[in-house]
N, C-alpha and C positions, 0 to 999 in steps of 0.2 A: 826673650830669644835667645838661645846659645847654641852653639857648635856642640853636636853630638856624636859620637863613634859607634854607635852596633844600632843594630834593631830593636833591642828592647828600651836604648835610651833614647830613640827615636818615637817608639810605639810611647812612653810614656810620657815624655813631652808632648806628643799628639795628643792625650786624651788630657794631659793638663790645660793644653790649647781648648780643647773642644768640651771639657764637661763644663766650664762656665758658659762657652758662647751656646750650649745646647739649652742651659738652663736660662739664659736671656734671650735667646727665641722662643722657647714656651712661655715665658714673661709676656713679651711682646704680642706674640697670636695670641696668647691664653688670655687676653683682655679683651681681643676681638668675638674667642669663641664665648666666654661668660657672658660680654654683652649679646651676644644669639641666643645664647641658652636663656636667660634674662627675660631678655624680650620675646622669647616664644611661650617664655610662660606668663607675659603679661597681656599679650592675645595677638593673633595671627596676622592681620590689618598692621598692626605696628611692626612685627618681624618682618615683613614684607616691604613696607617703607624703608625700614634701616638698611635691610640685605640689599634692596635697590641702590641705597647711598653708599653702601659701603664697594659695593662692586664702580661705582660711579668715580668717587674719589681714590679706591685704591689701583684704579686704571692710569691713571696722571701721575700719582704719588710714586707707585714703584718703577714709572720711567726714572722720575727725580733721585729716587734712593739709589738704583744703579749706576745712574750718570758720578754720583757723590761716591761709588764704591770704588771708582778709580783710583781714589786715594791711599786705598791698602797696599796694592803691589808696587805703587810709588816709593812710599816711605817702609817698607819691609824688603825692598833691593838696597833702597839706601843704608839702612841698617845691617843689612849683611855686609854691605860694602864699605860700613864705617863712616857714611858721607853724611852727615846730618846737619851741614851748617844750611840746608836751605828747607829742613821741613818746617820751622815756623812761617816762611813763605807759602809752600804748598798748602799750611793749615788755614790761613788766610784766607786764599783765593778759593777754598774751599768753602767757605763763609759766604765768599762772595757769589758762589756760584748758586748756593742753594737758598741763600734770598732774592735772587733773579729767579729761578725753577718758582718758588713761593707767589711770588707776584704773577707769574704766567698763569698757575694752577688757580689763584684768587681770580684774575680777571674773568677764565674762562668758566670758572663756575658760576662768574656774577651775570655773564652775557648769556651763558648756554644751556642752565640748566633747566627751567621750565619750558623752554623750547622741548628740548630733548625730554620729558618726562611727557608731555602732550602726545610727541611723537610714540612714546613706548605705551601709549592707553593705559598707563597705571590706574591703578582705581583711584579715584579721589580723595579718598579718605588717608588712604595708605601715599598718595603722591606729597601730602599736607606733611608728613609725620618725616617724609623724604628729606623735603627741604628744609625742615627745622632743625633734623638731627645734623643736615651740614651744616648750617648756619651756628650752629653749636661748634661742629667739629673746628670750624676756620677760626677759633680763637689760639686753637694752638696750630695753627698750619705752620707758621713761619721757625718757633723750637722744634719742631717737628723734623724740618729739614738742615737744621743749626745742627742738632745733635746726632746727623749724620757723621758729619764731618769728626764731630769730639768724637762719637764712640770707636771708630775705626782708625781715627790716630790714639786712640789708647790700647783699643786692640793691636793694633800694628806694633806695639811694643811690647805685647808678650802679657799685659796687665788684665785679661778677659776677667781675671775674678773682679773687678772692681765694676768694670761692664755688669756683670751679673746682679751685684749687690745692691747696684741701681735700678736697675731695669725691674730688679722684682720688688723693691720699694714702689714704683711707682705702678705695677702693676697692683698692688695691696690697694694703691689709693685710686685705681684705675674701679676696682672690684669694688670697693667702698660707696664710690661714687654712682656707679652704676645702679646697684642695690638700693641705695636710698634715693636717687633721684627716679628711678622707673617706678619704683613702688611708691615710695613717700613715706620712709622710714627716716627715725631721730630728726622727727621737723621740720626734713626738706618735703618741698611741695612734690606733687604726684604727679610728674609728666610724662610718664610711658617710656615709649623708646627712645624720645628725643635727649633723654638722661642719658643714654650711651654716648651722645656726642660730647654734652658736656665733660661727663668720665675719661673720655681719650684727651681731651684738651687737656684737664687737669695732669693727668699723666706726662703729655708732651711737656708741660713746663716743667715740671717735677725731673723730670730726665735732664733737661735742660742746665737747670740750676745746679743739679747734682756734678753733672761730667762737666761742668766750669768749675766746680769746687776741685776735681781730683787734677786738671789742666793747673790750676794755679798754684798747688800745694805738694803735687805727689815729685819726690826727689828726681827720674829720670825723665819728669816732662815739663816741671818747672824753671829750669835751666835755658828754655827754650824762648823765655819772657814772653810769652804769643799774648799775655794780655797787656803786657806792658809794654811792649814794642810792637805796636798792630802797625803793620804795613798796607799800604793802599793796592789796587789791583794792578796785577801784571799779567799784560799779554801773554808773555813768555809763557808762566806758568799755570794760569788759564787755558790757553791753547793745549799745555800738556797734559792737564786734569780730564780736558775734555776730549783728547785722542783717546785716552784708553777709557774715560768712562761713559760718552756718547753710545760707542758699540755695548757695552756691558747695560747700561740703561736702555736702549735698542731690543736686547736681547731678551731682556725681563718684561719691557714692556709688551714684547708680543708674545709671550708664555702668557703674560699676565691678563692682557688685553682677551685672550682666549676663554679665559676662567670669566671674566667681567660681560665678554659677549654671551656664553654660556647663560650666565646667571641673567640677561636682559633677555634672551630666546625663550627661557621658562616663563617670562612675565605673561607670555599669548597664552599660557595653559592655566590662567590663575592663581590665587594669592599660596593657594594648597599649595601648587607645583612649585611655586617660587621658595615659600618656605622650607618645605621638605629638601630642596636643591640645597640651597643655603647652610641649611642645618648639618647636612653629608659633607661639603665643602669644609664649613667651620672644622669639623671631624677630620677630613682630611690635612689641613691643616695644620692640625695640632701634632701631626707626627711628619708632616714636611720639615718641622724643626729639625729633626734629626740629621738628614740628609743636606739639609742647608748649612747649619752648624758644619760638619764634618766638611763642606764646597770652602767654608768661610777659613778652619783651621788649616784647611790646603791650600790658600791663596795664600795664607801667612808663611807659613813653612816653605813651603817649597820657592816661595818669591825669595825669601829669606839665605835657602840655599843657593839660588841661583847669584841671589847678588852679590854673594861670596864665592862665586865660580866653583863651586860643588855640584856639579850637573848629576852625578850619581846618586848621591844624597838626597837630589830632588825628587830624583825616580823612585827612590825608595820611600819616601813619604807620599809620594804619590800611590804607590803599590799598599801600603799601609790605609790609606782613605777608602781603597776599593773594596776592600778587604772587608772594613767596618759595615760600609754602605751595602753591600749583599747579605751579612748577618743582620743587619738593619731590617732589610727588606723582608728574609724570611719570618720575621717576631712578628713583624707589621699584618703580614698573613694570619700568622698564628693567633694572634690577639683578636685581631676582627671576627673571626669565622667565628669565634667561640664565646664573642661577647654580641651578637648583632642584634639581638633581644632588649639588653639592657642600654644599648647604646642608643636606641630605636627610641626605646621611652625616654631616655634620658632628656631629648630636646622638647618633647609635646605633651598635652594633653588630650590632642585632638586625635583621633582615632584615624581619620580621613589622611591626614600628615604621616602617624606613624606609619602607617602601611607605604607609604610612597618613600619615606624615609628608610626604609627595612629592605625595600627595593633597589633604591638608588645604591644602598651602602656594598651589592653585591660588584658592583663597577666601579665604587669608591676602592673597594680593599685592592684591586689589581693594580688601578691607576696609583697608588699610593705607592706599592710593594715597586714597582716599574718605575716611578719615577726616581725613589730614594738610590738607584740604579746611575741612574743619569747625570740628577743635580751634581754629585762631587766632582764629576769630570767638570764639569763648566770652573768649579773654582780652581783644578789642577791646571785648566788652559789660562787662566784668566792670571794666572800667577807667572806663565809667559809670555803675558803680555798679547796673547794671540785672538784677540777680542773680535777682530770683524768675522773669523769663521764662524766663531760662536752666535755672532751675530745672524749669519746666511745660514748655517743649520735651524735658530729658531725660525728665521721667515718660512723656512721649508718645512719645517716638521708642525707648526703651529697654524699657519695661515696656507700656506700648499695642502697641508693634509687635511689638519683636524677643522676650519672651520667649513670648506665644501662637504666635509663628512657629514660634519653635524646639523650643519643649515638644509642639506638635503633628506637626510633622514628625521628629522625634527618634523619636514613638511610631508612625510610618509605616514598617515593614520597608521599602518601596521608597527610603528617605531615610538613616534609623538615624543616625548621629552627623553626617553629613553636614549633616540638616538644622537643628542647632547651626549651624550655618556660614552656612546659608542665614537664620536669624533673625539672627545678627550685621549678615549685610552689610546684610539690610533696616533696620537701624536706623541705620545712619550714613547710608545713603542719604536719611532721611527728617529725621533731625538736621542733616545739611549745608545740606537748602534751606530747613529753619524759621529754621536761625542766619543763613544769607543774607539773609532777607526781614528777619528782626528788627535786624539789622545795618542794613540800609539805612534802614527805619522810621525808627530811634533817632538817627540821623545826617542825616537830608533832611526829617524831619517831625517829630520832637522833639528839636534839637538843644542845648536847654536844659533836658531833662531828666535830671538830673544827681542821683541819689539824696541825702540828706544823713545 
C-alpha cells in the first residue's frame, strides 16, 4: 500500500489489490465448485452427502474465518500510521486464536455430527458419505485456520499477488486430488465423494506451507522475524483482535448459517432437490468471489487511509468499490440469463436434477446481483471498525427476515423448496438497503467514529 493523489491513481491501486484477490477467491471457492461438480457426475447420493457435509462444516468455519479477519483492518491501519512494531505480536495472537477455534470445531464435530444427521433424516447412504467426507476434511482443519492469519497478514501489506499464486497452486492440487480420488484415476483408489474431503485437506496444507515461506523470505515481512521470535499468548492483543473479529465472524456466521440452514431445509425434499440446490449455490458462490474481493480490497485500502488520517481519500476508495460492485451486478445478470441451459447441463446427467437446477437459477441470478451490491459495503464498514452494526444488520436481515420467510414458505405446498429461495432473496434485499444507509451515515455524519 502507498499514498495516492488522484482518482485514477486510486482506481489503479484498487484494481491492483482487487484483481489478485479475485483470482485468489475464485481459486478458493473454485475448489468447492469443482468438488460439487465432480461428485455430481459420480452419483446423486454422493453429491447429497458431500453437499450436506459442506453445509455443516462451512457453518462453523465461516465464523472462525470471519473472527480471524479482524487482523486485516488492525494491520492496515498500523501500516497507514507507520506503526509496525506490534505487527508480529498481532500475527502470533492470530495463530493462537485460530488454533483454539480449530479445537472447538473439531470437538463439535466429534460430539454432534451423527446425532445431527439422525435428526435431519438424511438417507443412510448419503449420511455415511457425509461422515467420511468430514473425517477426511478434518485432516486439514488446523492449517486451514492458520492460513487465514497468514494470508490476511500478507494481503494487508498489499502483497495480494502472492496470495493469488499460492491459492491457485493449492487449487490445482485440490482439483487433481478430487479427480483422482473420486473416480480412481492415476492409480488412486476410487472413493467417490469422500475424495473431495482429502482434496480439500491437501490444499489446506499446501497453502500453509507456501504462505509460511512468504512470511519467512519476503523483504517486507521477514523483518518482523515472525517465526524466529515467536511470542506467547497476550490477553491484551487477543482481546483487541476478538473485539474486532468476533462481530465480523458473527455477521458472516449469520449470513452463512442461513445458507447452511437453507441447504438443510432442502434435505426434507429428497436427494434430487438437495443436489440441485447445492449446484446452484455452488454457482452463485463462484460469482460471490467478485463482490467479496471488492469488500476485502476495500477493507485494506480504506483502513490504510483512515490510519494515515486521510478520511477524504478513504471515502473516495469506498465510492470506487461501490461503482465496481454495481457494474459487476449487471454483468452477473446478463451472463446467467443468457447461459441458463448450459449452466444446468454442467452440473448433472440426471433429468430431474437438471430441471430443478434450471428453475432454481432464476432465483439464484437475482440473489447474486443484489448481494454484489451489499457485500462490498460490509468491507468498507469493517475498515472503519464499525463491526457491531454490521453484526446487528446481519442478524435482522438473515434471521429476522430470511429464516422465518424461508421456513414458512417451505412448509407451504404451493412454494416448497422455492420458498427457501424466496427467503434468501428477501434477506439480501434488506441487507443491501441497511448497509447502504449505515455506510452513508458513518462517512458523512460520524467521520471520526473509528473504533479502537
